[in-house]
C-alpha positions in Angstrom: 3.0 -10.0 -24.2 0.1 -7.9 -24.4 -1.7 -9.9 -21.3 1.4 -9.4 -19.6 0.8 -5.7 -20.2 -2.9 -5.9 -19.3 -2.5 -7.7 -16.1 0.2 -5.7 -14.8 -2.1 -3.0 -15.3 -5.2 -4.8 -13.5 -2.4 -5.9 -10.6 -1.0 -2.4 -10.4 -4.1 -0.3 -10.1 -6.9 -2.9 -8.2 -3.9 -3.4 -5.6 -4.5 -0.6 -3.8 -7.9 0.3 -4.7 -10.7 -0.6 -2.8 -12.1 -2.5 -5.9 -9.9 -6.3 -4.9 -7.2 -7.3 -6.8 -7.9 -10.8 -6.8 -11.2 -10.8 -8.2 -10.1 -8.5 -10.7 -7.5 -11.4 -11.7 -9.4 -13.9 -11.8 -12.0 -12.5 -13.8 -10.0 -11.5 -16.5 -8.3 -14.9 -16.6 -12.0 -16.1 -17.1 -13.6 -14.3 -19.2 -10.1 -13.3 -21.5 -8.6 -17.3 -21.1 -5.3 -15.0 -19.8 -2.2 -17.2 -18.2 -2.5 -15.2 -15.0 -3.6 -18.4 -13.3 0.3 -19.4 -13.5 1.6 -19.1 -10.1 4.9 -17.9 -10.7 2.8 -14.8 -13.1 0.6 -14.1 -10.5 3.6 -14.1 -7.6 5.8 -11.6 -10.1 2.7 -9.3 -10.1 2.4 -8.9 -6.5 6.4 -8.5 -6.2 6.0 -5.4 -8.5 3.4 -3.9 -6.1 5.8 -4.8 -2.7 8.6 -3.0 -4.5 6.2 0.3 -5.3 5.0 -0.2 -1.5 9.0 0.3 -0.3 9.4 3.0 -2.7 6.4 4.8 -1.8 7.4 5.0 2.2 11.5 4.9 1.5 11.3 7.7 3.8 9.8 6.3 6.4 11.6 3.4 6.1 14.4 4.9 6.1 13.7 6.5 9.4 12.7 3.3 11.1 13.7 3.9 14.6 11.2 7.4 14.3 8.6 4.9 13.1 9.6 1.8 14.8 6.5 1.7 16.7 4.2 2.1 13.9 6.4 -0.6 11.6 5.7 -3.4 14.6 1.5 -2.4 15.3 1.7 -3.3 11.3 3.3 -6.4 12.1 1.1 -7.3 15.0 -2.0 -6.2 12.4 -0.2 -8.1 10.0 -0.1 -11.8 11.6 -3.9 -13.1 11.6 -4.2 -12.9 7.5 -0.8 -14.4 7.3 -1.5 -17.6 9.2 -5.1 -18.2 7.7 -4.0 -17.1 4.8 -1.4 -20.2 5.2 -4.1 -22.5 6.4 -6.3 -22.0 4.2 -3.9 -22.4 1.0 -2.9 -26.0 2.5 -6.3 -27.0 3.3 -6.8 -26.2 -0.2 -10.0 -23.9 1.6 -9.1 -20.9 -0.5 -9.8 -22.9 -4.2 -13.4 -23.3 -2.9 -13.5 -19.3 -2.6 -12.9 -18.5 -6.3 -16.1 -18.8 -7.4 -18.3 -16.5 -9.5 -20.9 -16.1 -6.9 -19.1 -15.5 -3.9 -17.0 -12.7 -5.8 -19.9 -11.5 -6.8 -21.5 -10.9 -3.3 -18.4 -9.9 -1.3 -18.4 -7.2 -3.9 -21.5 -5.8 -3.2 -21.3 -6.3 0.1 -18.0 -4.9 1.4 -18.8 -2.0 -0.8 -21.8 -0.9 1.1 -19.7 -1.2 4.1 -17.1 0.7 3.2 -19.9 3.2 1.7 -21.3 3.4 5.6 -17.8 3.8 6.8 -16.7 6.5 4.7 -19.8 8.3 5.5 -18.4 9.4 9.0 -16.0 12.2 9.7 -13.2 11.0 11.2 -10.0 12.8 12.5 -7.3 10.5 13.7 -4.1 10.1 11.9 -1.6 7.3 11.7 0.7 8.7 13.4 -0.5 9.6 16.6 -3.9 7.1 16.5 -2.6 3.8 15.8 -2.3 1.9 18.4 -2.0 -1.8 19.7 -6.6 -2.4 19.9 -6.6 -0.6 16.6 -3.6 -3.0 14.4 -5.5 -5.8 16.3 -9.5 -5.2 15.2 -7.8 -4.0 11.7 -5.7 -7.1 11.6 -8.6 -9.4 12.3 -10.8 -7.8 10.0 -8.4 -8.0 7.2 -8.4 -11.8 7.1 -11.6 -11.5 5.6 -9.7 -10.1 2.5 -8.6 -13.3 1.6 -12.1 -14.5 0.1 -12.0 -13.2 -3.5 -13.8 -10.0 -4.5 -13.4 -8.3 -0.8 -10.4 -6.5 -1.4 -7.6 -6.4 0.9 -6.6 -2.4 0.7 -10.8 -2.0 0.9 -11.4 -4.0 4.1 -8.4 -2.3 5.8 -9.9 1.3 4.7 -13.0 0.6 5.9 -11.9 -1.4 9.5 -10.1 2.2 9.4 -12.9 4.5 8.9 -14.8 2.8 11.7 -12.4 2.9 13.6 -12.4 6.8 12.9 -8.7 7.3 10.7 -9.5 10.0 8.4 -9.6 8.8 4.6 -5.8 9.4 3.8 -4.9 7.8 6.8 -6.5 5.0 6.5 -5.6 4.4 3.0 -2.1 4.8 4.3 -2.9 1.9 6.7 -4.0 -0.6 4.4 -0.9 0.2 2.0 1.4 -0.3 5.1 -0.2 -3.3 5.3 0.8 -5.0 2.2 4.3 -5.2 3.7 4.7 -7.9 5.1 1.8 -10.1 3.3 3.3 -9.0 -0.3 7.4 -9.3 1.4 6.3 -13.1 2.4 5.1 -13.3 -1.4 8.3 -11.8 -2.6 10.9 -14.1 -1.1 8.9 -17.1 -2.7 8.8 -15.7 -6.0 12.3 -14.8 -6.4 13.3 -17.8 -5.0 11.2 -19.7 -7.6 12.7 -17.1 -10.0 16.3 -18.6 -9.2 15.5 -21.8 -9.7 13.9 -21.5 -13.1 16.4 -22.2 -15.8 13.9 -21.0 -18.6 14.9 -17.2 -20.0 11.4 -16.9 -21.8 9.8 -17.9 -18.4 12.5 -15.7 -16.4 11.7 -12.6 -19.2 8.4 -12.5 -18.7 8.5 -12.4 -15.3 10.9 -9.6 -14.5 8.5 -7.5 -17.5 5.4 -8.1 -15.2 7.3 -7.0 -12.3 7.9 -4.2 -14.0 5.0 -2.8 -15.5 3.4 -3.9 -12.1 5.8 -1.6 -10.0 5.1 1.5 -12.4 1.3 1.0 -12.3 1.0 0.3 -8.5 3.4 3.6 -7.6 1.3 5.6 -10.3 -1.8 4.2 -8.9 -1.0 4.7 -4.9 0.0 8.3 -5.6 -3.0 9.0 -8.0 -5.1 7.6 -5.3 -3.8 9.6 -1.9 -4.3 12.9 -4.0 -7.9 11.8 -5.0 -9.3 11.0 -1.6 -7.5 14.3 -0.2 -10.5 15.9 -1.8 -13.4 13.5 -2.2 -14.8 10.4 -0.8 -14.7 6.8 -1.5 -18.5 6.9 -3.4 -17.2 6.4 -6.9 -15.4 3.0 -5.8 -18.9 2.1 -3.8 -20.7 2.5 -7.0 -18.2 0.7 -9.0 -18.2 -2.7 -6.2 -21.7 -2.9 -6.8 -22.4 -2.4 -10.6 -19.5 -5.3 -10.9 -20.9 -7.2 -8.4 -24.5 -7.2 -9.8 -23.2 -7.4 -13.4 -20.7 -11.1 -11.6 -24.0 -12.2 -9.3 -26.5 -11.8 -13.0 -24.2 -13.5 -15.0 -23.3 -16.4 -12.0 -27.0 -17.3 -11.6 -27.7 -17.1 -15.1 -25.1 -19.8 -15.4 
């Protein structure tokens, strides 16, 4: 049960920070022999994050007709990653992207891009300035997050910052972009949990959903509170240090 608690914490914290949840899950699996490579557990961890996003944006969702333009643009922005995600999963390419060398390089390179984008003093807001052009550009760049180490939230925030959105609104865009993708994962997960007759497996999956939800929601609130007062340098530094360590291990092996 300890591995479920740790993996739920890792998923909840890293899903919404610009540091790549998939790379951290892979790294913990490789170095601690955890069971995260079990597909259903991985899906359950993401279901918890999905529920956290829904609760976080509950007011906007309940006021759908007021925010319908934003939600429609978010759906459009999510189409590229859903399409390419399906293609690389079906072709098996995704299995070739999980090496330590790839994770190390993407962690460093996209950390540097995050740093460059965050140096701009931007003032665009989600409600006023998020348009079709922004949705398409962010959506296309979001495809890179399919590569472990890039970070789904990280590349979305980087793209939004380059498009002159301020830090808080860039983070909100990344949060909203997770909804369609995590919804697809959630639908798949609930269907498979429903088909499972093993009570122990069901118990493990529901435990991971609840724990991941708690850690995800706390992270979202804390992250937005942090970037209202500070820049993203701490995450950039973390990525560069982590990426460098990963590359040292990868090339020594």
